[in-house]
PDB file with SEQRES, HELIX, SHEET and CRYST1 records, atoms N, CA, C and O in Angstrom:
SEQRES   1 A   58  MET THR HIS VAL PHE THR ILE ALA ILE ASP GLY PRO ALA          
SEQRES   2 A   58  GLY ALA GLY LYS GLY THR LEU ALA ARG ARG LEU ALA ASP          
SEQRES   3 A   58  HIS TYR ARG LEU ASN LEU LEU ASP THR GLY LEU THR TYR          
SEQRES   4 A   58  ARG ALA VAL ALA HIS ALA LEU LEU ARG LEU GLY LEU PRO          
SEQRES   5 A   58  LEU ASP ASN VAL SER ALA                                      
HELIX    1 AA1 LYS A   17  TYR A   28  1                                  12    
HELIX    2 AA2 THR A   35  ARG A   48  1                                  14    
CRYST1    1.000    1.000    1.000  90.00  90.00  90.00 P 1           1          
ATOM      1  N   MET A   1      -2.267 -10.046 -17.912  1.00  0.00           N  
ATOM      2  CA  MET A   1      -1.230 -10.672 -18.696  1.00  0.00           C  
ATOM      3  C   MET A   1       0.116 -10.062 -18.319  1.00  0.00           C  
ATOM      4  O   MET A   1       0.241  -8.844 -18.196  1.00  0.00           O  
ATOM      5  N   THR A   2       1.111 -10.907 -18.138  1.00  0.00           N  
ATOM      6  CA  THR A   2       2.459 -10.451 -17.825  1.00  0.00           C  
ATOM      7  C   THR A   2       3.248 -10.258 -19.108  1.00  0.00           C  
ATOM      8  O   THR A   2       3.275 -11.132 -19.974  1.00  0.00           O  
ATOM      9  N   HIS A   3       3.879  -9.120 -19.217  1.00  0.00           N  
ATOM     10  CA  HIS A   3       4.706  -8.846 -20.393  1.00  0.00           C  
ATOM     11  C   HIS A   3       6.157  -9.176 -20.063  1.00  0.00           C  
ATOM     12  O   HIS A   3       6.686  -8.755 -19.034  1.00  0.00           O  
ATOM     13  N   VAL A   4       6.780  -9.923 -20.937  1.00  0.00           N  
ATOM     14  CA  VAL A   4       8.178 -10.295 -20.767  1.00  0.00           C  
ATOM     15  C   VAL A   4       8.959  -9.697 -21.929  1.00  0.00           C  
ATOM     16  O   VAL A   4       8.540  -9.795 -23.082  1.00  0.00           O  
ATOM     17  N   PHE A   5      10.077  -9.089 -21.626  1.00  0.00           N  
ATOM     18  CA  PHE A   5      10.911  -8.570 -22.700  1.00  0.00           C  
ATOM     19  C   PHE A   5      12.365  -8.850 -22.392  1.00  0.00           C  
ATOM     20  O   PHE A   5      12.748  -9.082 -21.245  1.00  0.00           O  
ATOM     21  N   THR A   6      13.163  -8.824 -23.440  1.00  0.00           N  
ATOM     22  CA  THR A   6      14.586  -9.094 -23.333  1.00  0.00           C  
ATOM     23  C   THR A   6      15.341  -7.924 -23.934  1.00  0.00           C  
ATOM     24  O   THR A   6      14.966  -7.404 -24.985  1.00  0.00           O  
ATOM     25  N   ILE A   7      16.394  -7.518 -23.272  1.00  0.00           N  
ATOM     26  CA  ILE A   7      17.269  -6.468 -23.785  1.00  0.00           C  
ATOM     27  C   ILE A   7      18.619  -7.111 -24.050  1.00  0.00           C  
ATOM     28  O   ILE A   7      19.206  -7.719 -23.155  1.00  0.00           O  
ATOM     29  N   ALA A   8      19.111  -6.980 -25.265  1.00  0.00           N  
ATOM     30  CA  ALA A   8      20.448  -7.473 -25.620  1.00  0.00           C  
ATOM     31  C   ALA A   8      21.328  -6.270 -25.926  1.00  0.00           C  
ATOM     32  O   ALA A   8      20.937  -5.378 -26.680  1.00  0.00           O  
ATOM     33  N   ILE A   9      22.506  -6.253 -25.340  1.00  0.00           N  
ATOM     34  CA  ILE A   9      23.439  -5.147 -25.545  1.00  0.00           C  
ATOM     35  C   ILE A   9      24.683  -5.716 -26.199  1.00  0.00           C  
ATOM     36  O   ILE A   9      25.308  -6.633 -25.667  1.00  0.00           O  
ATOM     37  N   ASP A  10      25.042  -5.176 -27.348  1.00  0.00           N  
ATOM     38  CA  ASP A  10      26.182  -5.676 -28.110  1.00  0.00           C  
ATOM     39  C   ASP A  10      27.162  -4.537 -28.352  1.00  0.00           C  
ATOM     40  O   ASP A  10      26.769  -3.374 -28.449  1.00  0.00           O  
ATOM     41  N   GLY A  11      28.430  -4.883 -28.447  1.00  0.00           N  
ATOM     42  CA  GLY A  11      29.433  -3.875 -28.722  1.00  0.00           C  
ATOM     43  C   GLY A  11      30.821  -4.422 -28.470  1.00  0.00           C  
ATOM     44  O   GLY A  11      30.971  -5.540 -27.977  1.00  0.00           O  
ATOM     45  N   PRO A  12      31.836  -3.645 -28.805  1.00  0.00           N  
ATOM     46  CA  PRO A  12      33.218  -4.101 -28.638  1.00  0.00           C  
ATOM     47  C   PRO A  12      33.636  -4.156 -27.165  1.00  0.00           C  
ATOM     48  O   PRO A  12      32.984  -3.578 -26.295  1.00  0.00           O  
ATOM     49  N   ALA A  13      34.718  -4.850 -26.915  1.00  0.00           N  
ATOM     50  CA  ALA A  13      35.261  -4.955 -25.561  1.00  0.00           C  
ATOM     51  C   ALA A  13      35.575  -3.561 -25.019  1.00  0.00           C  
ATOM     52  O   ALA A  13      36.118  -2.712 -25.726  1.00  0.00           O  
ATOM     53  N   GLY A  14      35.227  -3.346 -23.773  1.00  0.00           N  
ATOM     54  CA  GLY A  14      35.537  -2.082 -23.120  1.00  0.00           C  
ATOM     55  C   GLY A  14      34.589  -0.940 -23.453  1.00  0.00           C  
ATOM     56  O   GLY A  14      34.851   0.207 -23.091  1.00  0.00           O  
ATOM     57  N   ALA A  15      33.492  -1.240 -24.138  1.00  0.00           N  
ATOM     58  CA  ALA A  15      32.559  -0.186 -24.553  1.00  0.00           C  
ATOM     59  C   ALA A  15      31.586   0.219 -23.451  1.00  0.00           C  
ATOM     60  O   ALA A  15      30.894   1.229 -23.577  1.00  0.00           O  
ATOM     61  N   GLY A  16      31.527  -0.565 -22.365  1.00  0.00           N  
ATOM     62  CA  GLY A  16      30.619  -0.240 -21.274  1.00  0.00           C  
ATOM     63  C   GLY A  16      29.324  -1.027 -21.291  1.00  0.00           C  
ATOM     64  O   GLY A  16      28.345  -0.631 -20.658  1.00  0.00           O  
ATOM     65  N   LYS A  17      29.313  -2.140 -22.011  1.00  0.00           N  
ATOM     66  CA  LYS A  17      28.104  -2.968 -22.091  1.00  0.00           C  
ATOM     67  C   LYS A  17      27.671  -3.471 -20.716  1.00  0.00           C  
ATOM     68  O   LYS A  17      26.491  -3.411 -20.372  1.00  0.00           O  
ATOM     69  N   GLY A  18      28.609  -3.957 -19.948  1.00  0.00           N  
ATOM     70  CA  GLY A  18      28.293  -4.485 -18.622  1.00  0.00           C  
ATOM     71  C   GLY A  18      27.789  -3.409 -17.685  1.00  0.00           C  
ATOM     72  O   GLY A  18      26.841  -3.627 -16.931  1.00  0.00           O  
ATOM     73  N   THR A  19      28.418  -2.256 -17.730  1.00  0.00           N  
ATOM     74  CA  THR A  19      27.997  -1.138 -16.894  1.00  0.00           C  
ATOM     75  C   THR A  19      26.582  -0.709 -17.246  1.00  0.00           C  
ATOM     76  O   THR A  19      25.751  -0.501 -16.362  1.00  0.00           O  
ATOM     77  N   LEU A  20      26.309  -0.576 -18.535  1.00  0.00           N  
ATOM     78  CA  LEU A  20      24.974  -0.197 -18.983  1.00  0.00           C  
ATOM     79  C   LEU A  20      23.945  -1.247 -18.579  1.00  0.00           C  
ATOM     80  O   LEU A  20      22.857  -0.909 -18.113  1.00  0.00           O  
ATOM     81  N   ALA A  21      24.288  -2.516 -18.756  1.00  0.00           N  
ATOM     82  CA  ALA A  21      23.362  -3.601 -18.412  1.00  0.00           C  
ATOM     83  C   ALA A  21      23.027  -3.587 -16.924  1.00  0.00           C  
ATOM     84  O   ALA A  21      21.863  -3.722 -16.547  1.00  0.00           O  
ATOM     85  N   ARG A  22      24.042  -3.423 -16.080  1.00  0.00           N  
ATOM     86  CA  ARG A  22      23.798  -3.383 -14.631  1.00  0.00           C  
ATOM     87  C   ARG A  22      22.938  -2.182 -14.247  1.00  0.00           C  
ATOM     88  O   ARG A  22      22.043  -2.294 -13.408  1.00  0.00           O  
ATOM     89  N   ARG A  23      23.211  -1.046 -14.858  1.00  0.00           N  
ATOM     90  CA  ARG A  23      22.422   0.153 -14.534  1.00  0.00           C  
ATOM     91  C   ARG A  23      20.966   0.003 -14.966  1.00  0.00           C  
ATOM     92  O   ARG A  23      20.055   0.394 -14.236  1.00  0.00           O  
ATOM     93  N   LEU A  24      20.747  -0.563 -16.152  1.00  0.00           N  
ATOM     94  CA  LEU A  24      19.376  -0.794 -16.609  1.00  0.00           C  
ATOM     95  C   LEU A  24      18.661  -1.791 -15.704  1.00  0.00           C  
ATOM     96  O   LEU A  24      17.505  -1.588 -15.331  1.00  0.00           O  
ATOM     97  N   ALA A  25      19.357  -2.863 -15.357  1.00  0.00           N  
ATOM     98  CA  ALA A  25      18.761  -3.887 -14.492  1.00  0.00           C  
ATOM     99  C   ALA A  25      18.406  -3.298 -13.124  1.00  0.00           C  
ATOM    100  O   ALA A  25      17.329  -3.564 -12.590  1.00  0.00           O  
ATOM    101  N   ASP A  26      19.303  -2.509 -12.569  1.00  0.00           N  
ATOM    102  CA  ASP A  26      19.029  -1.877 -11.271  1.00  0.00           C  
ATOM    103  C   ASP A  26      17.862  -0.891 -11.371  1.00  0.00           C  
ATOM    104  O   ASP A  26      16.953  -0.903 -10.541  1.00  0.00           O  
ATOM    105  N   HIS A  27      17.901  -0.057 -12.377  1.00  0.00           N  
ATOM    106  CA  HIS A  27      16.883   0.986 -12.522  1.00  0.00           C  
ATOM    107  C   HIS A  27      15.485   0.403 -12.718  1.00  0.00           C  
ATOM    108  O   HIS A  27      14.521   0.861 -12.104  1.00  0.00           O  
ATOM    109  N   TYR A  28      15.385  -0.606 -13.575  1.00  0.00           N  
ATOM    110  CA  TYR A  28      14.074  -1.189 -13.897  1.00  0.00           C  
ATOM    111  C   TYR A  28      13.768  -2.453 -13.094  1.00  0.00           C  
ATOM    112  O   TYR A  28      12.761  -3.118 -13.334  1.00  0.00           O  
ATOM    113  N   ARG A  29      14.639  -2.778 -12.143  1.00  0.00           N  
ATOM    114  CA  ARG A  29      14.467  -3.978 -11.309  1.00  0.00           C  
ATOM    115  C   ARG A  29      14.295  -5.233 -12.159  1.00  0.00           C  
ATOM    116  O   ARG A  29      13.340  -5.993 -11.997  1.00  0.00           O  
ATOM    117  N   LEU A  30      15.249  -5.426 -13.068  1.00  0.00           N  
ATOM    118  CA  LEU A  30      15.238  -6.563 -13.985  1.00  0.00           C  
ATOM    119  C   LEU A  30      16.285  -7.579 -13.565  1.00  0.00           C  
ATOM    120  O   LEU A  30      17.237  -7.252 -12.857  1.00  0.00           O  
ATOM    121  N   ASN A  31      16.100  -8.809 -14.006  1.00  0.00           N  
ATOM    122  CA  ASN A  31      17.131  -9.827 -13.849  1.00  0.00           C  
ATOM    123  C   ASN A  31      18.211  -9.568 -14.883  1.00  0.00           C  
ATOM    124  O   ASN A  31      17.930  -9.068 -15.972  1.00  0.00           O  
ATOM    125  N   LEU A  32      19.438  -9.907 -14.544  1.00  0.00           N  
ATOM    126  CA  LEU A  32      20.560  -9.698 -15.449  1.00  0.00           C  
ATOM    127  C   LEU A  32      21.301 -11.006 -15.644  1.00  0.00           C  
ATOM    128  O   LEU A  32      21.700 -11.651 -14.674  1.00  0.00           O  
ATOM    129  N   LEU A  33      21.485 -11.397 -16.894  1.00  0.00           N  
ATOM    130  CA  LEU A  33      22.311 -12.550 -17.227  1.00  0.00           C  
ATOM    131  C   LEU A  33      23.540 -12.014 -17.933  1.00  0.00           C  
ATOM    132  O   LEU A  33      23.459 -11.567 -19.077  1.00  0.00           O  
ATOM    133  N   ASP A  34      24.667 -12.056 -17.263  1.00  0.00           N  
ATOM    134  CA  ASP A  34      25.931 -11.573 -17.814  1.00  0.00           C  
ATOM    135  C   ASP A  34      26.558 -12.706 -18.607  1.00  0.00           C  
ATOM    136  O   ASP A  34      27.224 -13.567 -18.033  1.00  0.00           O  
ATOM    137  N   THR A  35      26.355 -12.720 -19.930  1.00  0.00           N  
ATOM    138  CA  THR A  35      26.857 -13.829 -20.744  1.00  0.00           C  
ATOM    139  C   THR A  35      28.381 -13.849 -20.781  1.00  0.00           C  
ATOM    140  O   THR A  35      28.980 -14.920 -20.884  1.00  0.00           O  
ATOM    141  N   GLY A  36      29.011 -12.695 -20.699  1.00  0.00           N  
ATOM    142  CA  GLY A  36      30.474 -12.662 -20.662  1.00  0.00           C  
ATOM    143  C   GLY A  36      31.002 -13.399 -19.450  1.00  0.00           C  
ATOM    144  O   GLY A  36      31.960 -14.166 -19.549  1.00  0.00           O  
ATOM    145  N   LEU A  37      30.378 -13.168 -18.302  1.00  0.00           N  
ATOM    146  CA  LEU A  37      30.765 -13.861 -17.078  1.00  0.00           C  
ATOM    147  C   LEU A  37      30.492 -15.357 -17.204  1.00  0.00           C  
ATOM    148  O   LEU A  37      31.277 -16.178 -16.728  1.00  0.00           O  
ATOM    149  N   THR A  38      29.383 -15.708 -17.845  1.00  0.00           N  
ATOM    150  CA  THR A  38      29.046 -17.116 -18.057  1.00  0.00           C  
ATOM    151  C   THR A  38      30.108 -17.797 -18.913  1.00  0.00           C  
ATOM    152  O   THR A  38      30.575 -18.884 -18.572  1.00  0.00           O  
ATOM    153  N   TYR A  39      30.493 -17.168 -20.021  1.00  0.00           N  
ATOM    154  CA  TYR A  39      31.520 -17.743 -20.893  1.00  0.00           C  
ATOM    155  C   TYR A  39      32.850 -17.884 -20.167  1.00  0.00           C  
ATOM    156  O   TYR A  39      33.544 -18.888 -20.330  1.00  0.00           O  
ATOM    157  N   ARG A  40      33.211 -16.885 -19.368  1.00  0.00           N  
ATOM    158  CA  ARG A  40      34.473 -16.966 -18.620  1.00  0.00           C  
ATOM    159  C   ARG A  40      34.439 -18.097 -17.598  1.00  0.00           C  
ATOM    160  O   ARG A  40      35.451 -18.766 -17.386  1.00  0.00           O  
ATOM    161  N   ALA A  41      33.292 -18.317 -16.962  1.00  0.00           N  
ATOM    162  CA  ALA A  41      33.169 -19.410 -15.990  1.00  0.00           C  
ATOM    163  C   ALA A  41      33.313 -20.766 -16.672  1.00  0.00           C  
ATOM    164  O   ALA A  41      33.965 -21.662 -16.135  1.00  0.00           O  
ATOM    165  N   VAL A  42      32.712 -20.925 -17.845  1.00  0.00           N  
ATOM    166  CA  VAL A  42      32.842 -22.180 -18.593  1.00  0.00           C  
ATOM    167  C   VAL A  42      34.296 -22.391 -19.004  1.00  0.00           C  
ATOM    168  O   VAL A  42      34.823 -23.494 -18.857  1.00  0.00           O  
ATOM    169  N   ALA A  43      34.947 -21.356 -19.513  1.00  0.00           N  
ATOM    170  CA  ALA A  43      36.349 -21.467 -19.915  1.00  0.00           C  
ATOM    171  C   ALA A  43      37.222 -21.844 -18.724  1.00  0.00           C  
ATOM    172  O   ALA A  43      38.118 -22.678 -18.849  1.00  0.00           O  
ATOM    173  N   HIS A  44      36.967 -21.238 -17.582  1.00  0.00           N  
ATOM    174  CA  HIS A  44      37.737 -21.545 -16.371  1.00  0.00           C  
ATOM    175  C   HIS A  44      37.559 -23.014 -15.977  1.00  0.00           C  
ATOM    176  O   HIS A  44      38.527 -23.690 -15.626  1.00  0.00           O  
ATOM    177  N   ALA A  45      36.316 -23.502 -16.036  1.00  0.00           N  
ATOM    178  CA  ALA A  45      36.050 -24.903 -15.687  1.00  0.00           C  
ATOM    179  C   ALA A  45      36.759 -25.849 -16.649  1.00  0.00           C  
ATOM    180  O   ALA A  45      37.322 -26.856 -16.221  1.00  0.00           O  
ATOM    181  N   LEU A  46      36.738 -25.538 -17.936  1.00  0.00           N  
ATOM    182  CA  LEU A  46      37.418 -26.385 -18.923  1.00  0.00           C  
ATOM    183  C   LEU A  46      38.925 -26.401 -18.686  1.00  0.00           C  
ATOM    184  O   LEU A  46      39.559 -27.453 -18.771  1.00  0.00           O  
ATOM    185  N   LEU A  47      39.492 -25.246 -18.392  1.00  0.00           N  
ATOM    186  CA  LEU A  47      40.929 -25.173 -18.127  1.00  0.00           C  
ATOM    187  C   LEU A  47      41.304 -25.966 -16.883  1.00  0.00           C  
ATOM    188  O   LEU A  47      42.336 -26.636 -16.863  1.00  0.00           O  
ATOM    189  N   ARG A  48      40.475 -25.895 -15.844  1.00  0.00           N  
ATOM    190  CA  ARG A  48      40.749 -26.662 -14.620  1.00  0.00           C  
ATOM    191  C   ARG A  48      40.704 -28.162 -14.880  1.00  0.00           C  
ATOM    192  O   ARG A  48      41.418 -28.931 -14.237  1.00  0.00           O  
ATOM    193  N   LEU A  49      39.854 -28.578 -15.835  1.00  0.00           N  
ATOM    194  CA  LEU A  49      39.761 -29.993 -16.195  1.00  0.00           C  
ATOM    195  C   LEU A  49      40.848 -30.408 -17.182  1.00  0.00           C  
ATOM    196  O   LEU A  49      40.967 -31.585 -17.521  1.00  0.00           O  
ATOM    197  N   GLY A  50      41.635 -29.448 -17.640  1.00  0.00           N  
ATOM    198  CA  GLY A  50      42.695 -29.739 -18.588  1.00  0.00           C  
ATOM    199  C   GLY A  50      42.217 -29.910 -20.014  1.00  0.00           C  
ATOM    200  O   GLY A  50      42.933 -30.463 -20.848  1.00  0.00           O  
ATOM    201  N   LEU A  51      41.010 -29.440 -20.303  1.00  0.00           N  
ATOM    202  CA  LEU A  51      40.468 -29.558 -21.653  1.00  0.00           C  
ATOM    203  C   LEU A  51      40.831 -28.323 -22.465  1.00  0.00           C  
ATOM    204  O   LEU A  51      40.765 -27.205 -21.954  1.00  0.00           O  
ATOM    205  N   PRO A  52      41.213 -28.511 -23.719  1.00  0.00           N  
ATOM    206  CA  PRO A  52      41.569 -27.358 -24.549  1.00  0.00           C  
ATOM    207  C   PRO A  52      40.326 -26.543 -24.918  1.00  0.00           C  
ATOM    208  O   PRO A  52      39.259 -27.104 -25.168  1.00  0.00           O  
ATOM    209  N   LEU A  53      40.473 -25.244 -24.947  1.00  0.00           N  
ATOM    210  CA  LEU A  53      39.347 -24.376 -25.258  1.00  0.00           C  
ATOM    211  C   LEU A  53      38.964 -24.409 -26.731  1.00  0.00           C  
ATOM    212  O   LEU A  53      37.853 -24.020 -27.089  1.00  0.00           O  
ATOM    213  N   ASP A  54      39.864 -24.865 -27.583  1.00  0.00           N  
ATOM    214  CA  ASP A  54      39.564 -24.892 -29.018  1.00  0.00           C  
ATOM    215  C   ASP A  54      38.977 -26.224 -29.476  1.00  0.00           C  
ATOM    216  O   ASP A  54      38.768 -26.418 -30.674  1.00  0.00           O  
ATOM    217  N   ASN A  55      38.707 -27.143 -28.554  1.00  0.00           N  
ATOM    218  CA  ASN A  55      38.138 -28.447 -28.899  1.00  0.00           C  
ATOM    219  C   ASN A  55      36.623 -28.378 -28.714  1.00  0.00           C  
ATOM    220  O   ASN A  55      36.124 -28.507 -27.597  1.00  0.00           O  
ATOM    221  N   VAL A  56      35.890 -28.171 -29.821  1.00  0.00           N  
ATOM    222  CA  VAL A  56      34.440 -28.000 -29.712  1.00  0.00           C  
ATOM    223  C   VAL A  56      33.730 -29.277 -29.308  1.00  0.00           C  
ATOM    224  O   VAL A  56      32.620 -29.214 -28.778  1.00  0.00           O  
ATOM    225  N   SER A  57      34.334 -30.437 -29.541  1.00  0.00           N  
ATOM    226  CA  SER A  57      33.686 -31.696 -29.163  1.00  0.00           C  
ATOM    227  C   SER A  57      33.876 -32.003 -27.676  1.00  0.00           C  
ATOM    228  O   SER A  57      33.205 -32.886 -27.142  1.00  0.00           O  
ATOM    229  N   ALA A  58      34.774 -31.292 -27.006  1.00  0.00           N  
ATOM    230  CA  ALA A  58      35.001 -31.517 -25.581  1.00  0.00           C  
ATOM    231  C   ALA A  58      33.831 -30.954 -24.816  1.00  0.00           C  
ATOM    232  O   ALA A  58      33.803 -31.029 -23.588  1.00  0.00           O  
TER     233      ALA A  58                                                      
END                                                                             
């Protein structure tokens, strides 16, 4: 049986969450999903399309 687990790291901006996540992923050979990077990519795409970031229906 394969065991799957998820690690979530939460904290304020600049606390080192990304650094810790990358180090854990490297050390344990885990996949890393950087949600901060994901959110920034979505925001960038919306801005390029001229859509306002505060429009939840967009």
